[in-house]
GURO-331603 format. One line per 2 residues: for each residue x, y, z of C-alpha. Coordinates in steps of 0.2 Angstrom, whole numbers, plus 5000, padded with zeros to 4 digits. Example, Ala and Ser with C-alpha at 12.3 -4.5 7.8 and 13.67 -1.06 7.14 Angstrom:
BEGIN
5062:4978:5039 ~ 5068:4995:5036
***
This chain:
BEGIN
5081:5093:5112 ~ 5084:5091:5093
5074:5102:5081 ~ 5076:5103:5062
5068:5116:5051 ~ 5065:5119:5032
5076:5133:5027 ~ 5061:5145:5023
5053:5142:5040 ~ 5069:5146:5051
5063:5164:5054 ~ 5047:5157:5062
5057:5146:5074 ~ 5053:5156:5090
5035:5156:5086 ~ 5034:5137:5083
5044:5135:5099 ~ 5030:5143:5108
5017:5131:5100 ~ 5027:5116:5105
5030:5123:5123 ~ 5011:5126:5125
5005:5112:5115 ~ 4995:5104:5129
4985:5120:5133 ~ 4983:5128:5116
4979:5125:5098 ~ 4964:5118:5090
4962:5099:5092 ~ 4959:5090:5075
4951:5073:5077 ~ 4953:5061:5092
4967:5058:5103 ~ 4967:5039:5103
4986:5037:5100 ~ 4993:5054:5094
4987:5071:5096 ~ 4985:5083:5081
4982:5102:5083 ~ 4981:5117:5072
4990:5133:5075 ~ 4989:5150:5066
5006:5156:5059 ~ 5004:5173:5051
4993:5170:5036 ~ 4995:5151:5037
4988:5137:5047 ~ 5000:5124:5053
4997:5106:5058 ~ 5007:5099:5073
5007:5081:5077 ~ 5012:5075:5094
5018:5057:5094 ~ 5014:5048:5110
5029:5043:5121 ~ 5035:5026:5115
5037:5011:5126 ~ 5054:5007:5135
5061:4997:5120 ~ 5057:5011:5107
5064:5024:5120 ~ 5081:5016:5118
5078:5012:5099 ~ 5073:5030:5094
5088:5037:5104 ~ 5102:5026:5097
5096:5014:5083 ~ 5081:5021:5073
5075:5038:5067 ~ 5060:5044:5076
5042:5044:5069 ~ 5043:5063:5068
5060:5063:5059 ~ 5054:5050:5046
5038:5060:5043 ~ 5048:5075:5039
5061:5066:5028 ~ 5048:5056:5019
5037:5071:5015 ~ 5053:5079:5007
5055:5064:4996 ~ 5037:5063:4991
5038:5082:4986 ~ 5054:5078:4976
5043:5065:4967 ~ 5029:5077:4964
5018:5067:4975 ~ 5006:5077:4985
5008:5078:5004 ~ 5006:5093:5016
5022:5104:5015 ~ 5034:5099:5029
5040:5113:5041 ~ 5050:5105:5055
5052:5091:5068 ~ 5056:5091:5086
5063:5078:5097 ~ 5065:5078:5116
5075:5065:5127 ~ 5079:5063:5145
5096:5056:5148 ~ 5098:5040:5138
5079:5038:5134 ~ 5069:5046:5120
5053:5055:5125 ~ 5041:5066:5115
5042:5071:5097 ~ 5032:5082:5085
5030:5084:5067 ~ 5025:5101:5060
5018:5104:5042 ~ 5007:5116:5033
4988:5112:5035 ~ 4978:5107:5020
4959:5110:5020 ~ 4953:5095:5011
4936:5092:5003 ~ 4935:5073:5008
4946:5058:5012 ~ 4946:5041:5004
4935:5036:5019 ~ 4920:5045:5012
4920:5035:4997 ~ 4918:5019:5008
4904:5026:5018 ~ 4894:5033:5004
4895:5023:4987 ~ 4883:5037:4980
4896:5051:4984 ~ 4896:5063:4969
4908:5058:4955 ~ 4912:5042:4965
4919:5031:4951 ~ 4929:5045:4944
4937:5050:4960 ~ 4941:5031:4963
4949:5030:4946 ~ 4960:5045:4949
4965:5039:4966 ~ 4971:5023:4958
4981:5033:4946 ~ 4989:5042:4961
4993:5025:4969 ~ 5001:5019:4953
5012:5035:4953 ~ 5018:5030:4970
5023:5013:4964 ~ 5031:5020:4949
5042:5031:4960 ~ 5046:5016:4971
5036:5022:4985 ~ 5028:5008:4996
5016:5017:5008 ~ 5013:5004:5022
4999:5014:5030 ~ 4989:5016:5013
4972:5016:5022 ~ 4956:5026:5021
4960:5040:5032 ~ 4977:5044:5026
4974:5051:5009 ~ 4966:5069:5008
4957:5074:4993 ~ 4954:5091:4986
4944:5096:4971 ~ 4952:5108:4960
4940:5113:4946 ~ 4936:5097:4937
4952:5088:4944 ~ 4956:5080:4960
4972:5082:4970 ~ 4978:5069:4982
4989:5071:4998 ~ 4996:5058:5009
4997:5060:5028 ~ 5003:5049:5042
5019:5046:5033 ~ 5031:5038:5046
5029:5020:5038 ~ 5036:5020:5021
5048:5010:5010 ~ 5057:5016:4995
5061:5002:4983 ~ 5055:4994:4966
5039:4984:4969 ~ 5034:4967:4963
5017:4965:4955 ~ 5010:4957:4971
5017:4971:4982 ~ 5009:4984:4971
4992:4975:4973 ~ 4994:4971:4991
4996:4990:4994 ~ 4977:4991:4990
4972:4978:5003 ~ 4967:4990:5017
4957:5002:5007 ~ 4939:4995:5006
4928:4981:5010 ~ 4917:4984:4995
4919:4972:4980 ~ 4912:4985:4968
4926:4997:4973 ~ 4939:4984:4971
4933:4980:4954 ~ 4935:4998:4948
4952:5000:4956 ~ 4957:4983:4948
4951:4989:4931 ~ 4960:5005:4931
4976:4998:4938 ~ 4976:4984:4926
4976:4997:4912 ~ 4990:5006:4920
5001:4991:4923 ~ 4996:4982:4906
4990:4967:4915 ~ 4974:4957:4912
4959:4964:4923 ~ 4955:4946:4929
4973:4944:4936 ~ 4973:4961:4945
4955:4959:4952 ~ 4958:4941:4958
4973:4945:4967 ~ 4967:4962:4974
4950:4954:4980 ~ 4960:4939:4988
4972:4950:4997 ~ 4958:4962:5003
4948:4947:5010 ~ 4963:4940:5019
4967:4957:5027 ~ 4949:4959:5033
4949:4941:5040 ~ 4966:4945:5049
4959:4962:5055 ~ 4943:4955:5063
4953:4941:5071 ~ 4965:4953:5079
4950:4964:5085 ~ 4941:4949:5092
4957:4944:5102 ~ 4959:4961:5109
4941:4961:5115 ~ 4944:4944:5123
4960:4950:5132 ~ 4951:4966:5138
4937:4955:5145 ~ 4950:4944:5155
4958:4959:5162 ~ 4943:4965:5170
***
């Protein structure tokens, strides 16, 4: 077993060990368990969030053991990078990795839990959400800040940004961090980073308008590319979903 803690959480190691050892039978489940499990545990006066990654396939069992960092380790290290950039994400606590012989097994990422007011997904579901346009513009500024710090968040999708209202301001926190690149971004890469966020043209118009001001590009250029990439992503997404349904049907 490998485990790594933030310095200030080392005194809580024994307690967190217990959370990991009893993960399957304790804790409060957060969301569904389609791929990975997330549970909440109380640690003194704080609530901690533990994500249990599913056991990888045989190829990744070897890759994570010898060639690549695990999802848990990447989540921890990327959270540290984001915090150094003053970009919101739940504060990292630790990660655990378990192996059996030459094969990688389970891994866990532990962070402080954030009680959010909404996620970006609520803005898609309800176009009349209070202060909708302002939140969307602030989210666009947040995404611009990612890009300016050379952060390319590959899972920039509706459920992966938590939003908290703080007085008249909004604070944004990225979650599900294990797929990121850190590099200078081209104009097309910046705009492509919005492609998974919404199906609504009205939202794309607002984000394009705000991003165009921030990047000092014509609105039409930003909007045309963002809407084109959004449509292409949606077409690809629905083709893949249709193919999966067909494969499931033939397996019956």
